[in-house]
N, C-alpha and C positions, 0 to 999 in steps of 0.2 A: 373443055379443051385444055391439054396440058401446055404449060409455058416452059417446061424443062428444056434446056439447051440439048441439042443433039451431041453426040460423042464427038463428032467432027468439030463443032463449035468449041466444046470444052477443051479439046486437045490441039486446037489451032492447026488442024489438018495433019498432025503428026501420024505417021504410019509405022513407027517402031517405038518400042519401050524407051523412055528417057534413061539416060545413063545413071546407074546406081552410084551414090556417093563413094561406096567402098571401092568401085572400079577406079575412080579418080585418085583416091588414096593409094591403092595398090599400084597403079600404072605410072602415076605422075608424082604425087607428094612424097612418098617414102623413098623412091629412087633419088629425087632431087635432094632430099635431106640426108641421104646416105646412111639411114638407120634401119635397124631391124624392127620386126614387129614387137618384140619384147622391149626394146628401147622406147618405141613409140607408146606402148601401153604404159610404161613407167611414166613418161612424160604427161600422159593424160590422166593418170591416177586411176586406170582401170586394169582388168585382167588381160593377159595375153590372149586368152580365149575370146574375149569380147572383141578385141581388135581383129583377130583371125576370122571371126565369123562375120564381122562388118566387111573386111577386105575380100572374103569370099562370097559376099552378097547373100548370106544367110540370115543376117540380122539387120534390121533397119537402124537408121541414125535416130536415136531417141533425143528428146529435148535436152536431157542431161549431157549426153555425149556431144550434141551440137554446140552447147556452151563450152565444153572442154575443148573441142576442135577449134572453135572460134578464138579462144583465148591462147591456145598453144600455137596456132598457126598464124594468129594475127589478122584473121580475115572476118571475124564476127560470126555469131551463131546462125544469122539469117540465111547466109549462103548455103549452109548444110541443111537447114530445115526446108528451104525451098527446093533443093534437089531431091530430098527425100519425099516431099509432098508430090512432086511431079511423078515420081515412081509410084507412090501409093495411089494417086488418082488414076493412072494408067491401069494399074493392076486390078483395082476395084471396078473400073469401067469394063475391062475385058471379062471380068468374072460375072458381073451383075447388070450389064447394060440392059438386057431384055426386061429384067425386073423393074429397073428404073424407068423404062419407057411406059410401063403399065401403070405407074403411078399418076394420080390426077391431082391437080392444084385445087385446094379447097376454096370455095367462093368466099369472097369478102363479105363481112357483115357490116351493119351500120352501128353496131354496139360500140360504145365509148370505152 
């Protein structure tokens, strides 16, 4: 018998994709700061293309970018990593849920 949690358990009943961190940056952060993508990229020490792809939700927040965002925005890297993780979990469950449900938990052994 599989002990894997159901999708509903994992997503806490969520019925829509979590907000991508790029949307938060695009819709809230950059307008509040009153800066351009280029200025934001310079502050982060990354390319404008990287920022553009994140803002347009074509690139995930990497660990490196999360540390940069946390430092530049003053809210720490965990905030950005947790947001990205929620999106990644959702996307993977949507794509592979049936495969995951077919997996079986291996029995425990008495080996030390």
